[in-house]
C-alpha positions as CSV (number, residue, x, y, z in Angstrom):
1,X,-59.2,-279.0,29.6
2,X,-61.0,-275.8,28.9
3,X,-62.5,-274.9,25.5
4,X,-62.1,-271.7,23.6
5,X,-64.4,-268.9,24.7
6,X,-67.8,-268.4,23.0
7,X,-68.7,-264.7,22.4
8,X,-72.3,-263.6,21.7
9,X,-72.9,-260.1,20.3
10,X,-76.1,-258.1,20.6
11,X,-77.2,-259.7,23.8
12,X,-79.6,-257.2,25.2
13,X,-80.5,-256.9,28.9
14,X,-83.8,-258.7,28.1
15,X,-82.0,-261.5,26.3
16,X,-79.5,-261.9,29.2
17,X,-82.4,-262.0,31.8
18,X,-84.3,-264.5,29.7
19,X,-81.2,-266.7,29.3
20,X,-80.6,-266.7,33.1
21,X,-84.3,-267.5,33.7
22,X,-84.2,-270.4,31.3
23,X,-81.1,-271.8,32.9
24,X,-82.7,-271.5,36.3
25,X,-85.9,-273.1,35.1
26,X,-83.6,-276.1,34.0
27,X,-82.4,-276.3,37.6
28,X,-79.0,-274.8,36.7
29,X,-77.8,-272.3,39.4
30,X,-76.9,-268.9,38.0
31,X,-75.4,-266.4,40.5
32,X,-76.8,-262.9,40.5
33,X,-75.0,-260.2,38.6
34,X,-73.3,-260.1,35.2
35,X,-70.6,-262.6,35.7
36,X,-70.1,-265.9,37.5
37,X,-69.9,-269.7,37.2
38,X,-72.5,-272.1,36.1
39,X,-72.4,-275.9,36.1
40,X,-74.6,-278.8,35.2
41,X,-74.1,-282.4,34.0
42,X,-70.4,-282.2,34.5
43,X,-70.0,-279.0,32.4
44,X,-68.6,-276.0,34.2
45,X,-68.4,-272.6,32.6
46,X,-67.6,-269.0,33.4
47,X,-69.7,-266.3,32.0
48,X,-69.4,-262.5,31.7
49,X,-71.8,-260.0,30.2
50,X,-70.7,-256.4,29.7
51,X,-74.1,-255.1,30.8
52,X,-74.9,-253.9,27.2
53,X,-74.4,-256.4,24.4
54,X,-71.4,-258.8,24.7
55,X,-71.7,-262.1,26.5
56,X,-68.6,-264.3,26.8
57,X,-68.8,-267.9,28.0
58,X,-65.8,-270.1,28.6
59,X,-66.2,-273.8,29.4
60,X,-63.6,-274.7,32.0
61,X,-64.5,-278.3,32.7
62,X,-66.4,-281.0,30.9
63,X,-66.7,-284.8,30.9
64,X,-64.1,-286.4,28.6
65,X,-66.8,-288.0,26.5
66,X,-68.4,-284.5,25.6
67,X,-66.5,-282.4,23.0
68,X,-66.1,-278.7,23.4
69,X,-68.5,-278.2,20.4
70,X,-71.3,-280.3,22.1
71,X,-70.8,-278.5,25.4
72,X,-70.9,-275.1,23.6
73,X,-74.0,-276.1,21.7
74,X,-75.8,-276.9,24.9
75,X,-75.1,-273.5,26.3
76,X,-75.8,-271.7,23.0
77,X,-79.3,-273.2,22.9
78,X,-80.3,-271.1,26.0
79,X,-78.9,-267.9,24.5
80,X,-80.4,-268.4,21.1
81,X,-83.9,-269.3,22.5
82,X,-83.9,-265.9,24.1
83,X,-82.3,-263.8,21.4
84,X,-84.7,-261.3,20.1
85,X,-87.4,-262.1,22.7
């Protein structure tokens, strides 16, 4: 079961790079480029950044015991930690 997409506005190139670095520091593989798939702890998500300011993340798989809201929160933390940095 996939969850509704999460869209972040005003994601600058610095914020996107920071987010990818933080995910990699947490041993989560992030493919190069502006779109791809990431996975960890049973959560699988597709991401796409427009190269300017809009980042969309769609959780496509998750453990049954984790709600879409909890899975989204885990991803949002990485973006929000970098926003404005």
